[in-house]
N, C-alpha and C positions, 0 to 999 in steps of 0.2 A: 922450767917454771913449776912452782908448787901449785897445788889445786886452787888456792885462793889468793894468789899474789895480785893484789888490786892494781898496783902501779904497772905491772907488765901487761895485764889484761887491757887496761885502758890504753896503753901505748900501742898495742897491736890493733885495737879497734880504730884508733886515730890513724894509724898507718894505712889500714884497709880503706877507710872512708876517704882519705886523701888520695889514694890510688884510684878509687872509683871516680872522684871528682876530676882528677887529671885526665883519665880516659875520656870521660864524657865531654870535657871542655874542648876536645879536639874533634868532635863528631859533627858532620853535616846534618841538616835537617832530614835528609833522606836516610842517613844512618840511624838517627834517633827513632825512625819509624819502621826500621827493619824488624820483621818477625823473629821471635826466638823460639826455642824448643819448649818453653812453658806455654801450654795451650792458650791461645787468644792474647798473648802478651808480646808487645813490642819491646825494643830496647827501652823506650821511655817508660813503659809499664813496669818493667823490672825496677827501675829507679823509684817509681811511685810506690811500689810494694815495699821497698826498704824504708822509704819515708813513712809509710803508714804504720809499720811496726814500731818505729822510733817515736812517732806521734803518740801511739797507744801507750808506750812505756813512759812518755812524758805526761800522761794523764789526760790527753785530748779524747773527746768522745768520738765514737764511731760515726762516720758520715751517714746522714739520712738520705741515701740515694737508692734507686732501684737498679738491680743487676740482672733481673730476669732469671729464667731457668737455664743455666749453663751446664753442659754435660760434665765439664771437668770439676765442678764444685761438688765435693763428696762429703763435706762436714761443715760445722759452724765456723771453724778457723779459716777454711778456704773461702767461705762466704764473706767473712770480715775482711780478709785480704783483698777480695775483689771490690769491695766498697771503696776502700782507699784508692785503688787503681781507677775505678770508674769516675770518682770525683775529679781526677786530674786528666781525664781523656781529652778534654777540650783545651787544656793548658798548652802553652808553647814549650818547647824544650828548654828555652832559657829560664822560664818560670819554674819548671820542675827542678832544674839544676840549682837554681838559687834557693829553693826550699830545701833541697837535699843538704846544701852547705849550711843553711840556717839551723835545721833540726839536728844535724850531726854535731855541730858546734854546741848547741844547747845540751845535747845528751852527754857530750864529753864533760861539760861543766857540772852537770848533775852527778855524773859518776865520780868526778874528782871531789865533790862535796860529801860523798859517802865515806864511811869509815871502813877500816878493814873488817870490823865486826859486822857491818852491814853486808859486806861481800860474803862473809862466812855464814850468814843467817840462812835458815831454811827458806826455800822458794819453789814455787811452781816452775817447771821448765817443760819445753816440748818433749823431753825424754823422761818425764816423771818428776817426782819430788826430789829435789837436790838442794844446792845452794845457789845464791844469787850469782856467785862467781862462775859456776857451771853454766848458768843461764846465759851470761855474757860470752862465754866461750862458744856456746851454741849460736849466739848472735854473730859472732865472728865467722863461724862456719857457714852460716846462712848467707851473710853478705858476700863472702868470698865465692860461694857457689853461684850466686846470681851474677857476680862480676864475670865469672867464667862463662855463664850462659850468654852474656853480652859479647864477650870476646869470640865465642864460638860462632855466634850469628854474624859477626863482622869479619871473621877470619883474621883476627888480631890477637894471637896468643900472647900471653904475658903474665906476670906476677905469679908464676908457677914454681917458684923456688923461694927460699928464704924463710924468715921467722914466721910470717903469717901462714904460709903453706904448711910448715912443720907443725904448727899448732892445730891446723885443720886436720892434718893426718892423725894427730893424736886423738882428736875428737872422733873421727871416723873409726879409728882402731878400737875405741871403747865399745863399739857396737858389734864387732866382728865375732865375738863369742855367740851372741844371739843370732847373727846372720848365718854363720857357718852351722851352728847347731840346730837352731829352730827352723829357719827358712831353708837352709841347704840340706838339712837332714843328715848331718855327718854321723856315721855310725860310731859305736863304741870302739875304742882303741885306734881311732883315726888321728893322724897328725898332718895338718894342712899347712903348707908353706906358700905364702904369696911372695913372689919374686918380682919386685916393682922397679922398673928402670926409671931414673929421674928424667924430668923433662929436658934438661940440658944434656948435651952429648957426653959431657964429663960428669964424674961423680960416681960414688959406689952404688951398687944395687941395694935397694931397701928390702929387708926381709921382715915379713909380718907372719908370726906363727900362731896357730890355733890348734888346741889339742882337746880331744874328748877321751879321758882316760878309761872310763868304764860305762857300763850300762846305767849305773846309778848316778853318774856325774854329768854336769853340763859342760858344753864346749867352753873353753876359756882361752883368752890371749895369753901367751907365755913368752918369756924371754928365750927359752930353750926347751926342747922336748925332754920329757922325763926319762931318766935312766939312759941318757945318751942316745935316745932313739932318733931315727931319721924320718923324713917326711914320707907318709904313705901317699900323699897327693901333693904335687907341686903345680901351682898355677902362676904363669908368667905373663906379664903385660907391662906396658909403660904406665907410669903413675897418673898422668892426665886421664888415661882411659879408665883406670881404677876408680878415680873420682867420678867420672861420668857414669859408670855402671852402678856405683853405690847410690848415686843420686837419681837413678832411673832415667837418665837422659838418652840411653842408647840400648839396643838389644844385644845381649851377649851372644846370642846365636849368630848374629851377623859378624861380630868380632871374632868368634871362633872360626867361622867359615872362611874369613879372609886372612886368617893366621895372625891377627893382632893379639889374640889370646892363645897360649899354648898350654897344654895339660899333659902331665906325665904321672906315672904311677897308676893309681885306681882311677881310670879315666871316667867311669860312670859316676862315681862320687864327685869327681872334679867338675864335670860338666854340670851336674845338678847344683853344686855350690856356686859355680860361676854364673849360672843362669838365674840365681836367686840372690844376687848381691844387692839389688835395689831395696833399700829400707827407708829412703826419704824421697819425696816427690815435690 
C-alpha cells in the first residue's frame, strides 16, 4: 500500500470494523462486562471508546458527563476518551453494538466521500503532524489493538494474521527507530534485529531491523544492516507478544523471565530495549 492509498485504507478499516462487530455479536452479557487490561474498562467500554473516537471524527460534541478523578487519566485526550465511555456505561450491550455498527457505517460513508487529495492533506494525528491518510492508518492500528484487548480478556485469539495485521505491523514499525534509540538507549554502532514468529504455526519469521550507525545519528528502521553487518542484538518473541509489549499491555521482565522473549548478543542493551518497547498505552 502506498502512504495515501484512499481505497485500500477504507477497505482495511471496513474489514476491521466488520471483524469487531462479528466478534461482539457472539458475546454473552457476561462476556460484554468482562474486565480488560485497559484500567477500568470492560469489553463494552472498549467498544464505547472506539465509538467515541469515530463520533468525534464525525463532528459530534464531547459528552457533558462527569468522570471524577481517575488515576489512569493522564492527559486531556484520556479524559475525553473516558467521557465517551462513561456516557454509555448504563447502556445495554445490544445498544452499544447497534451504535458501533451505525457510526462505523457513517464513517465509511464520510471517508468514501472524501477525495484522494483530502487523504493527502496535512492533518493532526496522535503521532504528530502528518496526513489524513496516516491518521486513518493510526485509527486502524488503534481499533485492531482494542480488538486484541477484547480477545485477550475473553481468551479468544484471532484476526492476528492477514492484511489488517500487516498494516498494523507497518505502523508499529514506523515507531521502532524512536523506541530503540530514544526509549531503549541503543548505543552508537548497534544493530538490533527483532525476530518475530507469526501467530500461526506456519509462515516465515518476520525480521525487523533497527540500526544506529554513529554517535551523531539516530536509530532508524532499515531493510538490511549497512556494509553487510550482522546484528549486535537479537530479540526473539512471537508477534502477538511483540504487539502486546509495544502497546504496554504486559511487562517485558515477566516475558523474559518465562522465556517468551529471548535475547542474544549484547544482552544488557537487548534487555534495556525490550523493557522499553511500550510507546502507546
